N, C-alpha and C positions, 0 to 999 in steps of 0.2 A: 202151326204152333198151337199147342194145347194151353189154354189159360186155366190150368188146374195143376194140382200138386203131382209131381213125379211119383211121390210115395204112395199115391192111391192106386196106381196101376199094378196091383198084385193079385194073386189068386186067393190069399187069405181073406176071411170075412172081416170087414171093418164096421159092420152094422150090428146093433143089438135088436133083439125081438121086442117090439113095443109092448109095454105093460098094459094089460086091459083094465087095470084099476089102480088107484092109489090106496095104500093101507091107511088106516085111521091114525096109527101111531108107529113110531120107531125109536130105538135107542139113539140112533144117529141119523141125521139128515145132512147130506152133503150137496152143496150147490155148485154145479160144474162137474162135468164128466170127462175131463182131460186127464193127463198124467197125475196131477195133484189129487183130483177128486177120486179117481179110481184107486189110487194107492191108499188114500185115507180110508175109503170104504172097505177095501180088502183087509187092511190092518185090523179094523174093528170087527168085521164079519168073522175073521178067523179066531177071534176071542169070544165067539158065541153071541155077539151083539146083533140085533136086528138093524139093518142098514138100508136106507133109501138114497139113491144118488140121482139128482135131478139135473137135466140139461135143457136149456131153451131151444137148442137145435139138435144136430146129430152129434152124439158123443165123439170126442176126439177130432172133430173137423175144424177146430181152432188151431192154436199154436202146436198142439201135440203132433199133428201130421203135416204141418206147414213149415217146419224148421229145416235146418241144414243137416241134421243128424250128427253133429259134432258133440261128443260127450266130454265136455271140458270141465264142467263145474267151475267155469272161469269166474274170477273176481275182478271187477272192473277197476277197483282201486288197488294200486300197487301195495306190496308189503310195507314199503318205506312210508307211504302216506298213511296207511292204517296205523302203523306204529306211532307216527307223529300225532295222530288224532286220539288214539285210544290206548296206546301202549303196546309193547312187543308181545306180551302174553296174549292179548286179544288177537293181534295180527296172526300169531302162530296158530291159535285155535281156529281162526277163520280158514286159513289155508290148509290146516290139518283136517278139518271137517270135509274139505273137498276130496282128500284122499279117501276118507271113510265112505263118502257118498258114491264115488266112482267104483270102489271095490264092492260096495253093496249092490250096485246095479248089475255088475258082472255076475255076482253070486246069485242074485235073484233070477236072472235069465237062465243060468245053468240049472238051478234047482227046480224051476218051473217048466223047463223044456221049451223056452221061448227062442225060436230060431230066427234071429233078427240080424244076422251077419255082424254081430258086435266084435270089435277088434281093438286092441291096444296098439294102434299104428303109430302113435306119437303125434304131436302137434308142433308145427313150425310157424313162428310168428315173425314176419319180415319187418325189419326196421326201415321206415321211410325217410329217416334222416340220421345223421351222425349223432345228434343229441338223443334220439330214441335208442340207438344202439348202445350208447354209454349208460343209459338208464337200465337197459336190459342186463348189463354186467352186474349192477348192484342187485337187481331182482334175482338173478341166477344164484348169487351167493346166499341171499336170504332164504330162498326156497330150498336149496340143498341142505340147509341146516335143519329143516323140518322133516322128520321121518316120512318115508314114502315117496318123496320127490326124486326125480331123476332128470336133472336139467343141465343143459349144456349151451354155452354161448358159441354160436357159429359165426366165424369171421366171414367177411365178404368173399374171400377167395374160395370158400367152401360152400357157398350158397348153392352152386349148381349140383352139389351132391343131393340136395333136397328138392329144388325146383329150378328149372332152367330159365332164369330171368336175370337181367342185369339191373333191375330196379331197386333192389334192396341193398342196404349198407351192411348187411349181416342179419342175424336173427337169433331168436331164442327157441331152442328145441326142448320140448317137454315130453319125454318118452312115456310118462305115466298116463297120458291122455289118449283117447281113441274116438271111435265113432260107431254108429249102427244105422240100421234101416228103420226110421221112425214108424213107417206104416206097419211093418212086420212086428215091431215091438208093441205098438198099440193093439194090433190084432191079438197078440199073445196075452197081453195084459187084460184085455177085454174078456177073453176066454177064461182066464184064471179068476177074475172077479165074478163073472157069472156063475162059475162052478162053486164059489165060496158061499153062495146063497144071498149075496147082496142084490137088491132089486135096482136095476138101472132104468130110469124113466126118461126117454127122450121127448123133445118137443113139448116141454112143460115149463112155462115161464114162472119164475118166483116173483111174486108181486110185493110181498111184505114178510118180514120176520118180526114177530111180536112176542112180548112176554106172555106166557100162558098162565094167567092168574088163577086158573082152576086147579093147578098142580101144586104139590107140596114143595117140590124142588125149585129153588130160586133160579136155577139154570134152565128150566123147562121153557120151551119156545113153541109158538104156533106158527108154522110156515104156511102162508097163504099162497096158493099157486093158481094158474089158469085152469087147473083140473080139480080144484078142491083144496082142503087144508089138511095138514099133518101135524100131529103133536110130536114134538121131538125132545128127548132128554138133553141132547147136545146138537149144536149146529156148527158145521164148518163151511165157510164160504171159500170156494176154490175157483172162482171165475176169472181172476187175474186180469189180463189185458182184454178180456171179452165181457166185462161187467156191464157195459152199456151205459146209457145216460138217462133212461126214462124211469126206472123203477126205484121206489123209495128204499128198498132193502140195500141197494148198492151204493147209496150216497156216501156213507162214511169211507168206503174203500176207494171209490172213484175220485174223491177229493184228494187222495194221497198217492194214487198210482196213475202214471201217464202211459197210455198205450201208444207205442211208436211203431209205425208200419215198416216192415222189412219186405223186400222184393227179392225173389230168387229166380235164376235161370238155370236150365240144364241144356247142355249142348246136344246136338245130334250124336248118333253112335260114332265113336272115333276108333274103337278097337283098343284092346288092352296094350298093345305094343306102342301105339302113339301116345296114349295117356302116360304110360311109364316113361317114355322118352322125355316127356315134358315135366313129369313129377316123379323122378327116380325113387324118392322115398315112399311114394304112395301114402302120404300122411294126410292129416287134417292141416289146414293152412289158414293164416290170417295175416293182417298187416296193421300198422300203427297209424294209418291215416285217421283224420278226425271223422270223416265218413268212412269208417273202416269197412273192409270186405272180409268175408270168410269164404273159403273155397276148398274143394276136395274132389278126389275121384268118387263117383258113386260107388256103392258097395261091390257092384260087379266089375268095377275098374275099367269100364269101357266108355264112359262119358265124364264130363267135368261139370260140377255144380259150382255156382258162385252166387252169393247174396250180399246185399247192402241195403241202405235206406231206400225208401220208395217215395215217388212223387205223387202217388195216387191214393185214393181212399177206398174204392170199391173193387176195381179190377185193374190189372196192369195196362198201361198205355204204351204206345210206341216210344214215348220219351223215356220211360223207365227201362224198357228193353234195351234201347240204345245206350243209356247211361251204364248199365251193367255190362253190356257187350264191350263197350269201350274200356271199362275197367279190366276186363279179361284180356283184351288185346294189348292194352298198354303193358301188361305184365308178361303176356305170352304172345308176342306178335305173330307167331306162326299160326294162330287160330283166327286170323282175320277173315278167312274164307268159310269159316264154320257156321252152320245154321244153328238156330236155337229151336229146340223141340218143345220145351216146357217153360212157362213163366207163371208165377203165382205170388200172391201177397199173404202176409201173416203178421199178427201183432206180437211185439215183445213189450214188456212192461217194466217201467222204472219207477223208483221212488227217489226222494231227495237224497237219501243216504247212498244210493247206488249199490246197495247190498240186498241180498234176498231177505225177506221179512216174514216173520211168523209172530202173531200177536193175538191178543184178545181185546174185544170192546163190547161192553154191555152184554156179557155172557156169551158172545159169539166168537168163535175162533176163525182166524184168517191165515192164509199162506199165499204170498204174492210177491211180485216185483223181482223176478229172477234176472233181469237185466240182460236178456239174450242168451242165458245159459240154462234154460229150463229142462233140457233133456236129462240132466243129472239132478238139478236142484228140485224140480217139480215132484218127481217121484219120492225123493228122499224126504223133503219137507212135508209132503202129504202124509207119509208114514209117521214122521215125528209129531205132526199136529194131531193126528188121531190118537197116538199114544198118550199125548198130554191131555187131550179132551176127555178121553175115556179112563183116565187114571191108571194107565199102563206103563208110564214112562219111568225108567230108571235113570236115564241121562238125557236131558233135553238138549236141543240144538243151541249152538252159540248164537244163532240168529233170532232166538226167542227173546223179545224185548218189548218195550213200549211201542205203540203204533207209530209209523212214520209221521213226520209233521205234515200238516195240511198245506197244500200248495195255494198261495193267495190267488184270488180272482179266477178260480178254476173249479169246474164241476163235471169233469169227464171229457170235455171237448178240448183237445190239445191245440188251441188256436195259436200258440206261440211256437210250435214246432217248425213251420216254414221259415221263421226268422232264424231259429237256431241252426237248422240245416243249411240255410243260406250262408251263415257266418262260418260254419264248418267247411262248406265248399270253397269259400274264399281262402281260408287258411290252407286247404289242400292245394288250391291252385297256385298260391304263392310258393308253397314248398315245391311243387312240381316245376315251376319256372326256375327256382334255384337249382334243382337237380339237372335240368336240361342245359343250363348255362355253364355247368362245370365241365 
């Protein structure tokens, strides 16, 4: 079994040529070279701005190529709860922006010639309880009232049309959602950004972002790195769940963003016929468990991928592999004899609002906290943040707001997550007992 991302085993180049020097100054400096940072840099570079994109490691080797490849633009908070908290107009705009962001991703891939097996296969979310299924009915009605959505409530007797399992009480089918190959998308995005003239600088640690008092612009910053300093007219921090705990520049963000580890497995080769027999819809899938799972056929439709929360910090353990394999077999018992070929970890990032976040603080722009749906939101909000920072925005994102609230007694180390995960696991176990007793 390979303890590395399935998405890395491709012919396309995932690496950038190391820069031999840092420029003295740039119109825009971006910290983080994943989907968000590259999208931000591309947007500014194509407007003739000088752009430097810094990454402490290898660009794209964080969440951008460690995710499940489901292009959902998912919002963790239901339309009903958003309406209750902020009003229906806000809830409609949040879910409506998801439609815009997904369409823009498809358009971007087509225009740039990025061959990443992107598809609008649809997404089926399985209800783990009758209560969850009833909530789905209300969500279905609310979303279908927003242009661009194509949502259907699937009763229990039709679940096998989507996935051959008896575990779900029914589910919600969203036909406007799809998936892609994250590695191939990143390789294409990297190529496009390099062609734009933006300079991507790997293995360069940002140590501090300070006011540049020698410049006339109040927004000007001095970005101090392990390879020297850069004067920047504007700075965007796009490090998200990989901000780290040591550097002073990241303190404001890491006190508001919680990195949560996800673990993903991919089965051995099953063949398309076997995969289709188990997943007739060949869609993207999820469920409503507290420790929810996401699963799908890989783009070649000959293996199955499943992800959920991780018990590990650095690399997958046997415990995590067994936990995910059990989740897969509980849902699809016919896979009990199947071997696992790949397993890896990756961070997703949350804030207290559980909504994607785009904000300013002390003259620095931030985009972060995609709550597990960064395949769509990261590129979209990177673009939107650059438009705002460089004065190119005609219509900003609904997610542009005040910074998320600081999390008490927290400075980047999610010490409380084992307790939260344990409580979620207990709730799932109780729900499972109830299901098996029926």
